[in-house]
C-alpha positions as CSV (number, residue, x, y, z in Angstrom):
1,M,-112.5,-57.4,141.5
2,H,-109.1,-56.6,143.0
3,K,-110.6,-56.8,146.5
4,D,-112.3,-60.1,145.7
5,K,-109.0,-61.6,144.7
6,I,-107.4,-60.4,147.9
7,Y,-110.3,-61.9,150.0
8,C,-110.1,-65.1,148.0
9,G,-106.3,-65.2,148.5
10,L,-106.7,-64.6,152.3
11,G,-109.4,-67.3,152.5
12,Y,-107.2,-69.8,150.7
13,L,-104.2,-68.9,153.0
14,F,-106.4,-69.4,156.1
15,I,-107.6,-72.8,154.9
16,R,-104.1,-73.9,154.2
17,L,-102.9,-72.7,157.6
18,F,-105.9,-74.4,159.2
19,E,-105.1,-77.7,157.4
20,K,-101.5,-77.5,158.4
21,N,-102.2,-76.8,162.1
22,Y,-105.5,-78.8,162.3
23,S,-104.1,-81.0,165.0
24,Y,-104.0,-78.0,167.4
25,F,-107.8,-77.7,167.0
26,R,-108.5,-81.3,167.8
27,S,-109.3,-82.8,171.2
28,M,-106.1,-83.9,172.9
29,I,-106.0,-86.9,175.3
30,L,-103.2,-87.8,177.7
31,V,-102.7,-91.4,178.9
32,T,-100.4,-92.1,181.8
33,G,-99.3,-95.7,182.3
34,G,-99.5,-96.4,178.6
35,T,-96.8,-99.1,178.9
36,G,-98.8,-101.2,181.3
37,L,-101.7,-103.7,180.7
38,V,-104.6,-101.3,181.1
39,G,-102.8,-98.2,179.6
40,A,-101.6,-100.1,176.5
41,H,-105.0,-101.6,175.9
42,L,-106.6,-98.2,176.4
43,L,-104.3,-96.7,173.8
44,F,-105.2,-99.4,171.4
45,H,-108.9,-98.8,172.1
46,L,-108.7,-95.1,171.6
47,M,-106.7,-95.3,168.4
48,E,-108.9,-98.0,166.9
49,S,-112.2,-96.3,167.7
50,R,-111.2,-92.7,166.9
51,S,-112.5,-91.2,163.6
52,I,-110.3,-89.3,161.2
53,G,-109.7,-85.8,162.3
54,S,-110.9,-86.5,165.9
55,E,-108.8,-86.9,169.0
56,N,-105.1,-86.8,169.2
57,V,-103.6,-89.2,171.7
58,R,-100.5,-88.6,173.8
59,A,-98.8,-91.1,176.1
60,I,-96.0,-90.7,178.5
61,Y,-93.2,-93.2,179.1
62,R,-90.2,-93.5,181.4
63,G,-87.8,-95.5,179.2
64,A,-87.5,-96.4,175.6
65,K,-87.6,-100.2,176.3
66,S,-91.0,-99.8,178.1
67,I,-92.6,-98.6,174.9
68,E,-91.7,-101.8,173.1
69,K,-94.3,-103.7,175.3
70,T,-97.0,-101.4,174.0
71,K,-95.7,-101.7,170.4
72,N,-95.7,-105.5,170.7
73,L,-99.4,-105.4,171.9
74,F,-100.4,-103.4,168.8
75,N,-98.5,-105.9,166.7
76,L,-100.3,-108.8,168.5
77,Y,-103.6,-107.3,167.4
78,K,-102.1,-106.7,163.9
79,K,-102.5,-102.9,164.0
80,P,-98.9,-101.5,164.0
81,D,-100.1,-98.5,162.0
82,L,-102.2,-97.3,164.9
83,F,-99.3,-97.4,167.2
84,A,-97.3,-95.1,164.9
85,A,-100.0,-92.4,165.3
86,I,-99.5,-92.1,169.1
87,E,-97.5,-89.1,170.3
88,W,-95.0,-90.3,173.0
89,I,-93.4,-87.9,175.5
90,Q,-90.8,-89.0,178.0
91,A,-92.0,-88.2,181.5
92,D,-92.6,-89.6,185.0
93,I,-95.6,-88.9,187.1
94,T,-93.2,-88.2,190.1
95,D,-91.2,-85.7,188.0
96,V,-93.0,-82.4,188.0
97,P,-90.9,-80.5,185.5
98,A,-91.2,-83.4,182.9
99,L,-95.0,-83.3,183.2
100,E,-95.1,-79.7,182.1
101,N,-94.6,-80.6,178.5
102,A,-96.9,-83.6,178.7
103,F,-99.9,-81.5,179.7
104,L,-99.5,-78.8,177.0
105,G,-102.7,-78.7,174.9
106,I,-104.4,-81.6,176.8
107,E,-108.1,-81.6,177.5
108,Y,-108.8,-85.1,178.9
109,V,-106.6,-87.4,181.0
110,Y,-106.7,-91.1,181.7
111,H,-104.5,-91.8,184.7
112,C,-103.5,-95.5,184.5
113,A,-99.9,-95.3,185.9
114,A,-99.3,-97.2,189.1
115,L,-96.9,-99.5,190.8
116,I,-98.4,-102.9,191.6
117,S,-96.5,-104.7,194.3
118,F,-97.4,-106.5,197.5
119,D,-93.8,-106.8,198.8
120,P,-93.6,-104.8,202.1
121,K,-90.0,-103.7,201.0
122,D,-91.6,-101.6,198.3
123,E,-93.8,-99.6,200.7
124,D,-92.1,-96.3,200.2
125,L,-91.9,-96.6,196.4
126,I,-95.5,-97.7,196.1
127,R,-96.7,-94.7,198.1
128,K,-94.5,-92.3,196.2
129,I,-95.7,-93.4,192.8
130,N,-99.3,-94.2,193.6
131,I,-100.1,-91.3,196.0
132,E,-97.6,-88.6,195.3
133,G,-97.7,-89.3,191.5
134,T,-101.5,-89.1,191.5
135,A,-101.3,-85.8,193.5
136,N,-99.0,-84.4,190.7
137,I,-101.5,-85.5,188.0
138,V,-104.4,-83.9,189.9
139,N,-102.4,-80.6,190.4
140,F,-101.7,-80.4,186.7
141,C,-105.3,-81.2,185.8
142,V,-106.5,-78.3,188.0
143,A,-103.8,-75.9,186.8
144,Y,-104.5,-76.7,183.1
145,A,-108.3,-76.7,183.5
146,I,-108.6,-80.3,182.2
147,K,-112.2,-81.1,181.2
148,K,-112.2,-84.5,182.8
149,L,-109.9,-86.9,184.6
150,C,-110.5,-90.7,184.7
151,F,-108.5,-92.6,187.3
152,V,-107.9,-96.3,187.2
153,S,-108.0,-97.5,190.8
154,S,-108.6,-101.0,192.1
155,I,-111.1,-103.1,194.0
156,A,-108.3,-103.1,196.6
157,A,-109.3,-99.5,197.5
158,L,-113.0,-100.3,198.0
159,G,-114.3,-100.6,201.6
160,D,-114.3,-103.4,204.1
161,I,-117.5,-105.5,204.3
162,A,-119.3,-105.3,207.6
163,S,-121.0,-108.2,209.4
164,H,-124.4,-107.2,208.0
165,E,-123.2,-106.9,204.4
166,K,-122.9,-109.6,201.8
167,V,-121.2,-107.8,198.9
168,I,-118.8,-104.9,198.5
169,T,-120.1,-101.9,196.6
170,E,-118.9,-98.4,195.9
171,E,-120.6,-97.3,199.1
172,T,-118.9,-99.8,201.4
173,E,-116.9,-97.9,204.0
174,W,-113.2,-98.2,204.3
175,N,-112.2,-99.3,207.8
176,P,-108.8,-98.0,208.8
177,E,-108.7,-100.3,211.8
178,K,-108.7,-103.4,209.5
179,P,-105.4,-104.7,207.9
180,H,-104.7,-103.6,204.4
181,S,-101.8,-104.2,202.0
182,D,-99.5,-101.3,201.2
183,Y,-100.9,-101.4,197.7
184,A,-104.5,-101.1,198.9
185,I,-103.5,-98.2,201.1
186,S,-101.7,-96.4,198.3
187,K,-104.7,-96.8,196.0
188,Y,-107.0,-95.5,198.7
189,G,-104.7,-92.6,199.2
190,A,-104.6,-91.9,195.5
191,E,-108.4,-91.8,195.4
192,M,-108.3,-89.2,198.2
193,E,-106.2,-87.0,195.9
194,I,-108.7,-87.5,193.1
195,W,-111.5,-86.3,195.3
196,R,-109.4,-83.4,196.4
197,G,-109.2,-82.4,192.7
198,Q,-113.0,-82.7,192.5
199,Q,-113.3,-80.3,195.4
200,E,-111.1,-77.9,193.5
201,G,-113.5,-77.9,190.5
202,L,-112.1,-80.8,188.5
203,Q,-114.5,-83.2,186.9
204,V,-113.4,-86.7,187.8
205,L,-114.2,-90.4,187.4
206,I,-112.8,-93.3,189.4
207,I,-113.1,-96.9,188.1
208,N,-112.3,-99.8,190.5
209,P,-111.5,-102.9,188.3
210,G,-111.2,-106.3,189.8
211,V,-108.5,-108.7,188.8
212,I,-107.8,-107.7,185.2
213,I,-107.3,-110.5,182.6
214,G,-105.6,-109.6,179.3
215,P,-102.9,-110.6,176.9
216,G,-99.4,-109.2,176.1
217,F,-98.1,-108.7,179.6
218,W,-97.3,-112.2,180.9
219,E,-94.5,-111.2,183.3
220,Q,-96.5,-108.7,185.4
221,G,-99.7,-108.3,187.3
222,S,-102.4,-111.0,186.5
223,G,-100.3,-112.1,183.5
224,K,-98.0,-113.9,185.9
225,I,-100.9,-116.3,186.7
226,F,-100.8,-117.5,183.1
227,T,-97.1,-117.9,183.2
228,K,-97.1,-119.9,186.5
229,V,-99.9,-122.2,185.3
230,K,-97.9,-122.8,182.1
231,Q,-94.8,-123.6,184.1
232,G,-96.8,-126.2,186.1
233,L,-98.4,-124.6,189.1
234,S,-99.4,-127.5,191.4
235,F,-101.7,-126.0,194.0
236,Y,-105.0,-124.0,194.0
237,T,-107.0,-122.2,196.7
238,L,-110.7,-121.7,197.2
239,G,-110.8,-118.0,197.7
240,S,-112.6,-115.8,195.2
241,S,-112.5,-112.3,193.8
242,G,-114.0,-110.2,191.0
243,F,-112.5,-110.6,187.5
244,I,-112.9,-108.6,184.4
245,A,-111.4,-108.6,180.8
246,V,-109.1,-105.7,180.1
247,T,-111.1,-104.9,176.9
248,D,-114.1,-104.3,179.1
249,V,-112.2,-102.0,181.4
250,V,-110.9,-99.7,178.7
251,R,-114.2,-99.8,176.8
252,I,-116.1,-98.7,179.9
253,A,-113.5,-96.1,180.8
254,A,-113.8,-94.5,177.3
255,Q,-117.5,-94.6,177.4
256,L,-117.7,-92.9,180.8
257,M,-115.2,-90.2,179.6
258,K,-117.4,-89.3,176.6
259,S,-120.5,-89.2,178.8
260,D,-121.9,-86.5,181.0
261,I,-121.2,-88.6,184.0
262,H,-118.6,-87.2,186.5
263,N,-117.7,-87.2,190.1
264,E,-118.6,-90.8,190.5
265,R,-116.8,-94.1,191.1
266,F,-117.6,-97.5,189.6
267,T,-116.8,-101.1,190.5
268,L,-115.8,-102.9,187.3
269,I,-116.1,-106.7,187.5
270,A,-117.7,-109.2,185.1
271,T,-118.3,-111.8,187.8
272,N,-117.0,-113.2,191.1
273,I,-115.0,-116.4,190.5
274,V,-113.3,-118.9,192.7
275,F,-109.5,-119.0,192.1
276,R,-109.5,-122.7,191.4
277,D,-111.9,-122.2,188.5
278,I,-109.8,-119.5,187.0
279,L,-106.7,-121.6,187.3
280,N,-108.5,-124.6,185.7
281,S,-109.7,-122.4,182.8
282,I,-106.2,-121.1,182.2
283,A,-104.7,-124.6,182.4
284,D,-107.3,-126.0,179.9
285,S,-106.7,-123.2,177.5
286,L,-102.9,-123.7,177.6
287,L,-103.3,-127.5,177.3
288,V,-101.4,-128.1,180.5
289,K,-102.2,-130.0,183.7
290,R,-104.7,-128.4,186.1
291,P,-103.4,-127.5,189.6
292,S,-104.4,-130.5,191.8
293,F,-103.4,-129.8,195.3
294,H,-105.7,-127.8,197.6
295,A,-103.6,-125.3,199.6
296,K,-105.7,-124.6,202.6
297,P,-105.5,-121.4,204.6
298,F,-103.2,-122.8,207.3
299,L,-100.8,-124.0,204.6
300,M,-100.8,-120.6,202.9
301,E,-100.0,-119.0,206.3
302,I,-97.0,-121.3,206.6
303,M,-95.8,-120.7,203.1
304,W,-95.8,-116.9,203.3
305,R,-93.8,-117.0,206.5
306,M,-91.3,-119.4,205.0
307,D,-91.1,-117.0,202.0
308,W,-90.4,-114.1,204.4
309,I,-87.5,-116.0,206.1
310,L,-85.9,-117.1,202.8
311,S,-86.2,-113.6,201.3
312,N,-84.4,-112.1,204.2
313,I,-81.7,-114.8,204.2
314,F,-81.0,-114.6,200.5
315,M,-81.9,-110.8,200.2
316,Q,-84.4,-111.4,197.4
317,K,-87.8,-110.1,196.6
318,R,-90.8,-111.8,198.1
319,K,-92.5,-114.4,196.0
320,L,-95.5,-114.9,198.3
321,P,-96.2,-111.8,200.4
322,S,-98.7,-112.2,203.3
323,A,-101.2,-110.0,201.4
324,I,-101.3,-112.4,198.5
325,A,-101.5,-115.4,200.7
326,K,-104.4,-114.0,202.7
327,A,-106.2,-112.8,199.5
328,S,-105.9,-116.4,198.1
329,Y,-108.4,-117.7,200.6
330,S,-110.5,-114.6,201.1
331,K,-114.0,-114.9,199.7
332,N,-114.9,-111.3,199.0
333,K,-117.8,-110.7,196.6
334,Y,-118.2,-107.5,194.6
335,S,-121.2,-105.9,193.0
336,N,-121.2,-104.4,189.4
337,E,-124.8,-103.3,189.7
338,K,-124.1,-99.6,189.6
339,I,-122.2,-99.6,186.3
340,T,-124.6,-102.2,184.8
341,I,-127.6,-100.0,185.5
342,I,-126.1,-96.7,184.4
343,L,-124.4,-97.9,181.2
344,K,-126.6,-100.9,180.6
345,T,-123.4,-102.7,179.8
346,D,-122.7,-106.4,179.2
347,F,-119.4,-108.0,180.2
348,L,-117.3,-110.6,178.3
349,D,-117.4,-114.1,179.8
350,I,-114.1,-114.5,181.6
351,H,-113.7,-118.2,180.9
352,Q,-114.3,-117.7,177.1
353,Y,-112.0,-114.7,177.1
354,I,-109.2,-116.7,178.7
355,K,-109.6,-119.2,175.8
356,E,-109.4,-116.5,173.2
357,I,-106.3,-114.7,174.6
358,S,-104.4,-118.0,175.3
359,T,-104.1,-118.5,171.5
360,L,-102.7,-115.0,170.8
């Protein structure tokens, strides 16, 4: 009887200790770039879809103010309680010592952090953050035996279409002889770091989203398009690109992470759309005037050169870098066939999604 009491007591003590430290037995996820459009929406998706007692989610941030953007997004979706359950650690992907703490206990990593800029003056900073920062993440993933790393790249890092090709796919070859923006080069270089990790035994995934549409970040990335249209953008172009809703990006990223799929890359677009049509959808949703002046390629070439002159005279950041001007009339088409077949996924209608987020 005495022994039974001891065993029962020990069993009870073990249960209490297990309950107290249960978080250490859970799967732990790290998200970099959690204060950007994709990272913030990924955090929301992970927190909303997790079950009680499942994954813990940790995110890194550089400054306290940057967290407010993510907090505001959770408030926008009326789920502030989910934000409170995220574990935040101050770190920078270019600061190796700071990343040590961020990786403790981590099993899965979503690498969303990146600098998006097409200003040539940011070349060194872009490469440091996007390539060197990714190399640091890969090194830690290898050192800590991370189970899987998902990297959010860009269609900018996909290959260059050849004369006999009609659409750009995951297999389209990158041509170093062709001109690329510093941002595209940095993303391509970052992917090379991811594949290096794969060669060192790390399971990896790369997703290449098109132009990502989403709410809450109106002063950066594609959010600036909404802001400019609201302010009265007067011109449009007839170039095209692949577009996708941010909710589709994070949903697919999480689905791939939970699957057995690894060491693959996927182009993520809902559809290819002409820029004029995107601008018209945004204008209609915001109840403002549609852009009415067609800026032809030759005019865009003049405008970016004028912008270059003015930026140098007044020592200000570029408003229309040559990469943006050229992209505005480029008519690249991207294929989502691979991800559609493998996951049998459907995509949100971009024009309808624009209507929905414009009211948030």
